[in-house]
Short mmCIF file of the C-alpha atoms (twelve columns), coordinates in Angstrom:
data_MODEL
# 
_entry.id   MODEL 
# 
loop_
_atom_site.group_PDB 
_atom_site.id 
_atom_site.type_symbol 
_atom_site.label_atom_id 
_atom_site.label_alt_id 
_atom_site.label_comp_id 
_atom_site.label_asym_id 
_atom_site.label_seq_id 
_atom_site.Cartn_x 
_atom_site.Cartn_y 
_atom_site.Cartn_z 
_atom_site.pdbx_PDB_model_num 
ATOM 1   C CA . ASP A 1   -16.738 26.571 -56.227 1 
ATOM 2   C CA . LEU A 2   -18.345 30.375 -56.933 1 
ATOM 3   C CA . ASP A 3   -20.258 31.685 -59.834 1 
ATOM 4   C CA . PRO A 4   -19.480 35.439 -60.583 1 
ATOM 5   C CA . ALA A 5   -23.647 36.448 -59.577 1 
ATOM 6   C CA . ASP A 6   -23.580 34.760 -56.012 1 
ATOM 7   C CA . LYS A 7   -23.942 36.959 -52.904 1 
ATOM 8   C CA . VAL A 8   -20.917 35.689 -50.569 1 
ATOM 9   C CA . LEU A 9   -20.827 35.667 -46.512 1 
ATOM 10  C CA . GLU A 10  -17.411 36.157 -44.566 1 
ATOM 11  C CA . ILE A 11  -17.053 35.746 -41.434 1 
ATOM 12  C CA . GLY A 12  -13.877 37.016 -39.612 1 
ATOM 13  C CA . THR A 13  -12.982 40.059 -41.812 1 
ATOM 14  C CA . GLY A 14  -9.377  40.516 -40.850 1 
ATOM 15  C CA . SER A 15  -6.905  42.108 -42.385 1 
ATOM 16  C CA . GLY A 16  -10.116 42.193 -45.423 1 
ATOM 17  C CA . TYR A 17  -7.869  40.470 -48.103 1 
ATOM 18  C CA . GLN A 18  -10.256 37.589 -47.926 1 
ATOM 19  C CA . ALA A 19  -12.856 40.271 -49.040 1 
ATOM 20  C CA . ALA A 20  -11.262 41.459 -52.155 1 
ATOM 21  C CA . VAL A 21  -10.088 38.323 -53.874 1 
ATOM 22  C CA . LEU A 22  -14.128 37.001 -53.580 1 
ATOM 23  C CA . SER A 23  -15.204 40.514 -54.593 1 
ATOM 24  C CA . VAL A 24  -13.399 39.730 -58.056 1 
ATOM 25  C CA . LEU A 25  -14.983 36.481 -58.047 1 
ATOM 26  C CA . THR A 26  -18.683 37.330 -56.834 1 
ATOM 27  C CA . GLN A 27  -21.076 40.178 -57.122 1 
ATOM 28  C CA . GLU A 28  -21.982 40.836 -54.083 1 
ATOM 29  C CA . VAL A 29  -19.430 40.510 -50.717 1 
ATOM 30  C CA . TYR A 30  -20.787 40.569 -46.977 1 
ATOM 31  C CA . THR A 31  -17.915 40.888 -44.019 1 
ATOM 32  C CA . ILE A 32  -18.126 40.571 -40.612 1 
ATOM 33  C CA . GLU A 33  -15.452 41.219 -37.721 1 
ATOM 34  C CA . ILE A 34  -15.841 41.016 -34.320 1 
ATOM 35  C CA . VAL A 35  -13.055 43.351 -33.730 1 
ATOM 36  C CA . GLN A 36  -14.021 46.595 -33.857 1 
ATOM 37  C CA . SER A 37  -10.336 47.939 -34.993 1 
ATOM 38  C CA . LEU A 38  -10.242 45.154 -37.379 1 
ATOM 39  C CA . ALA A 39  -13.424 45.953 -39.016 1 
ATOM 40  C CA . GLU A 40  -12.604 49.972 -39.446 1 
ATOM 41  C CA . SER A 41  -9.510  49.134 -41.028 1 
ATOM 42  C CA . ALA A 42  -10.773 46.427 -43.372 1 
ATOM 43  C CA . MET A 43  -13.295 48.774 -44.477 1 
ATOM 44  C CA . GLU A 44  -11.238 51.612 -44.621 1 
ATOM 45  C CA . ARG A 45  -8.566  49.836 -46.885 1 
ATOM 46  C CA . LEU A 46  -10.660 47.954 -49.260 1 
ATOM 47  C CA . LYS A 47  -12.675 51.509 -49.979 1 
ATOM 48  C CA . LYS A 48  -9.540  52.829 -50.752 1 
ATOM 49  C CA . LEU A 49  -8.830  50.479 -52.990 1 
ATOM 50  C CA . GLY A 50  -11.754 50.454 -54.586 1 
ATOM 51  C CA . TYR A 51  -13.710 47.157 -53.980 1 
ATOM 52  C CA . ASP A 52  -17.207 48.918 -54.279 1 
ATOM 53  C CA . ASN A 53  -18.777 45.193 -53.928 1 
ATOM 54  C CA . VAL A 54  -17.907 44.597 -50.455 1 
ATOM 55  C CA . LEU A 55  -19.297 45.449 -46.962 1 
ATOM 56  C CA . VAL A 56  -18.036 45.454 -43.903 1 
ATOM 57  C CA . LYS A 57  -19.714 45.136 -40.377 1 
ATOM 58  C CA . TRP A 58  -18.180 45.040 -36.906 1 
ATOM 59  C CA . GLY A 59  -20.220 42.386 -35.326 1 
ATOM 60  C CA . ASP A 60  -20.811 39.064 -33.964 1 
ATOM 61  C CA . GLY A 61  -20.525 36.066 -36.665 1 
ATOM 62  C CA . TYR A 62  -22.462 34.028 -34.908 1 
ATOM 63  C CA . GLN A 63  -25.992 35.965 -35.839 1 
ATOM 64  C CA . GLY A 64  -24.718 36.300 -39.578 1 
ATOM 65  C CA . TRP A 65  -26.242 38.697 -41.274 1 
ATOM 66  C CA . THR A 66  -29.700 39.077 -41.533 1 
ATOM 67  C CA . GLU A 67  -30.290 42.246 -43.620 1 
ATOM 68  C CA . HIS A 68  -28.571 40.463 -46.544 1 
ATOM 69  C CA . ALA A 69  -29.639 36.648 -46.688 1 
ATOM 70  C CA . PRO A 70  -30.023 34.836 -47.626 1 
ATOM 71  C CA . PHE A 71  -26.236 34.267 -48.950 1 
ATOM 72  C CA . ASP A 72  -25.280 31.624 -51.841 1 
ATOM 73  C CA . ARG A 73  -22.076 31.070 -49.601 1 
ATOM 74  C CA . ILE A 74  -20.694 31.829 -46.357 1 
ATOM 75  C CA . ILE A 75  -17.196 31.362 -45.679 1 
ATOM 76  C CA . VAL A 76  -15.755 31.485 -41.765 1 
ATOM 77  C CA . THR A 77  -12.777 31.657 -40.885 1 
ATOM 78  C CA . ALA A 78  -12.757 30.498 -37.014 1 
ATOM 79  C CA . ALA A 79  -13.602 27.934 -35.504 1 
ATOM 80  C CA . PRO A 80  -16.876 27.646 -33.618 1 
ATOM 81  C CA . ASP A 81  -17.687 24.500 -31.022 1 
ATOM 82  C CA . GLN A 82  -20.737 23.471 -33.146 1 
ATOM 83  C CA . LEU A 83  -22.441 24.876 -36.508 1 
ATOM 84  C CA . PRO A 84  -23.995 27.964 -35.556 1 
ATOM 85  C CA . SER A 85  -27.548 27.904 -36.389 1 
ATOM 86  C CA . ALA A 86  -27.967 31.200 -37.581 1 
ATOM 87  C CA . LEU A 87  -25.812 30.800 -40.771 1 
ATOM 88  C CA . ILE A 88  -27.313 27.513 -41.772 1 
ATOM 89  C CA . ASP A 89  -30.912 29.529 -41.782 1 
ATOM 90  C CA . GLN A 90  -29.125 32.682 -44.099 1 
ATOM 91  C CA . LEU A 91  -28.033 29.855 -46.020 1 
ATOM 92  C CA . LYS A 92  -29.933 29.603 -49.647 1 
ATOM 93  C CA . ILE A 93  -30.906 25.910 -50.737 1 
ATOM 94  C CA . GLY A 94  -28.660 24.807 -52.500 1 
ATOM 95  C CA . GLY A 95  -25.977 26.830 -51.028 1 
ATOM 96  C CA . TYR A 96  -22.716 26.259 -49.482 1 
ATOM 97  C CA . LEU A 97  -21.550 26.609 -46.067 1 
ATOM 98  C CA . VAL A 98  -17.386 25.817 -45.715 1 
ATOM 99  C CA . ILE A 99  -16.462 26.929 -41.691 1 
ATOM 100 C CA . PRO A 100 -14.190 25.059 -39.521 1 
ATOM 101 C CA . VAL A 101 -16.060 23.094 -36.483 1 
ATOM 102 C CA . GLY A 102 -14.599 22.344 -32.929 1 
ATOM 103 C CA . THR A 103 -12.025 23.347 -30.317 1 
ATOM 104 C CA . TYR A 104 -8.458  21.548 -30.146 1 
ATOM 105 C CA . TYR A 105 -9.363  19.032 -32.908 1 
ATOM 106 C CA . GLN A 106 -11.327 20.470 -36.000 1 
ATOM 107 C CA . GLN A 107 -12.634 19.423 -39.282 1 
ATOM 108 C CA . LEU A 108 -13.372 22.050 -42.542 1 
ATOM 109 C CA . LYS A 109 -16.302 20.768 -43.312 1 
ATOM 110 C CA . VAL A 110 -18.748 22.086 -46.229 1 
ATOM 111 C CA . ILE A 111 -22.571 21.841 -45.591 1 
ATOM 112 C CA . THR A 112 -24.604 21.928 -48.256 1 
ATOM 113 C CA . LYS A 113 -28.397 23.263 -47.881 1 
ATOM 114 C CA . LEU A 114 -30.982 20.641 -49.028 1 
ATOM 115 C CA . ASN A 115 -34.292 22.230 -47.705 1 
ATOM 116 C CA . GLU A 116 -35.627 24.420 -44.916 1 
ATOM 117 C CA . ASN A 117 -35.125 21.477 -42.844 1 
ATOM 118 C CA . GLN A 118 -32.046 19.098 -44.159 1 
ATOM 119 C CA . ILE A 119 -28.411 19.814 -44.690 1 
ATOM 120 C CA . GLU A 120 -25.467 17.452 -46.314 1 
ATOM 121 C CA . GLU A 121 -21.982 17.860 -44.083 1 
ATOM 122 C CA . GLU A 122 -19.070 16.930 -45.286 1 
ATOM 123 C CA . ASN A 123 -15.438 16.592 -43.617 1 
ATOM 124 C CA . ILE A 124 -13.318 18.082 -45.745 1 
ATOM 125 C CA . ILE A 125 -9.535  17.864 -43.670 1 
ATOM 126 C CA . PRO A 126 -8.501  18.386 -40.379 1 
ATOM 127 C CA . VAL A 127 -7.380  22.144 -39.759 1 
ATOM 128 C CA . ARG A 128 -6.440  24.644 -36.800 1 
ATOM 129 C CA . PHE A 129 -8.108  27.811 -36.531 1 
ATOM 130 C CA . VAL A 130 -8.658  30.634 -33.749 1 
ATOM 131 C CA . PRO A 131 -11.176 29.878 -32.357 1 
ATOM 132 C CA . MET A 132 -14.457 31.795 -32.985 1 
ATOM 133 C CA . VAL A 133 -15.145 34.697 -30.553 1 
ATOM 134 C CA . HIS A 134 -18.567 35.509 -28.680 1 
ATOM 135 C CA . PRO A 135 -19.156 38.785 -28.502 1 
ATOM 136 C CA . LYS A 136 -19.591 38.185 -24.438 1 
ATOM 137 C CA . ASP A 137 -16.026 37.120 -24.601 1 
ATOM 138 C CA . SER A 138 -14.813 39.933 -26.070 1 
ATOM 139 C CA . ILE A 139 -16.471 43.209 -26.457 1 
ATOM 140 C CA . ARG A 140 -18.753 43.247 -23.989 1 
ATOM 141 C CA . ASP A 141 -16.454 42.797 -21.882 1 
ATOM 142 C CA . LYS A 142 -14.790 45.777 -22.884 1 
ATOM 143 C CA . GLY A 143 -17.968 47.975 -22.362 1 
ATOM 144 C CA . LEU A 144 -18.376 47.940 -26.104 1 
ATOM 145 C CA . GLU A 145 -21.721 47.178 -28.227 1 
ATOM 146 C CA . VAL A 146 -22.221 44.820 -31.190 1 
ATOM 147 C CA . GLU A 147 -23.642 46.928 -34.259 1 
ATOM 148 C CA . ARG A 148 -26.565 44.955 -35.066 1 
# 
């Protein structure tokens, strides 16, 4: 349910494919990838292919991208064990967050932000996504720092 004027945040850039698809459907796409090599290659690929309305960041998806919030839509492509509050905070009132949540058993959820203090949570379908990684579990363990 995208509008051409929407500003979208994607968590989990990977190759950049979904960001490229979103970029032709919406005005602005911000995408965060926790794996530095994936973030860099996706940034290079998207730039080379002319996707000028996509910004890629190497960083912690749990924190979102506060500098560009609020977002009309947020989509997450890895499963945290619970809803990250920072992502809900960065969602516009009336906006949607699509996210798989859980550990072994996961549910794809659509979260609608009703007002600053209230969300509506809808379970869509059982799914299996890779776990959403905290920087302490990946980047910092390798002696690297997260770009903020």
